[in-house]
C-alpha positions, 0 to 999 in steps of 0.5 A: 883778529889780525890775520889778513888771509882772504879766506878764514874759517873759524872752528871750535865748540859751540859757545867758544867765541867764534861769532863773537870774535867775528862780530867784533872784528867786522865792527872794528874794522867798520869803525876804522876804515871809512867807507867799508862796505861789509856783509854780515849773512847766516842761511836764512834771514830769520836765523840770523836775526835771532842768533847773529844780529842779537849777539852784534847788538848786544855784545858788540856794537851796543855802545856805538849804538847808544851814542850814535856813531852806529845807526840801524837802518831796518832795510827798504825795497831798494836797500837792505837792512844794515848797520850804517857807521858815521865814517860812511862804512855799512855792514849789510845784514842779509839771509842766504834765502835772500840773495837778491839784496847783495847780488850786486854788492861790491863788499870788502869783508863777508861774515858768513855765520854757520857756514855749514849752513850755506851751499857751495853756489852761494859761497861762490856767489859771496866770494864774486862779491868781494871786490870793494873800493875801501882802503882794506884788504879783502876777507871772508870768514865762516865756520868751515865745511870740507867743501869750503876747505877743499874748493874755496875761492884760495884754492883749498888755502883756507886759513883755519883759526881755532876758538 
């Protein structure tokens, strides 16, 4: 939760809390840093909405959604679906099968759930979007593959965090 490295790879067995920890970090940062632009992504929009989004809504942002400090925006032809925070922060919610929804985004944080499912091309596209303007450090978090560990944007210096 306190690591500030540019790339973090969370490893651990199924059910060890990797997704939950990443969701909490994203949510708490969005609450704390006004104007943060973040992205929550999984390989497909369907897999994201059936898994990661459920965890985020039911176990992480439930109270904030109930009290109105976070609102769900279902998306439009112009803007992707997102969680919108009262302080101006936004967490975009997109599947990797719809990259047109985030290609021009300037992001401060990126969370790729089940990073083993995304291609290296998609990963490099995501890294190119890590150029946000919020007053915070830039960071990606995902589940690693040999490819991301050896060829990541940090030159193979991805921080590995065990869950």
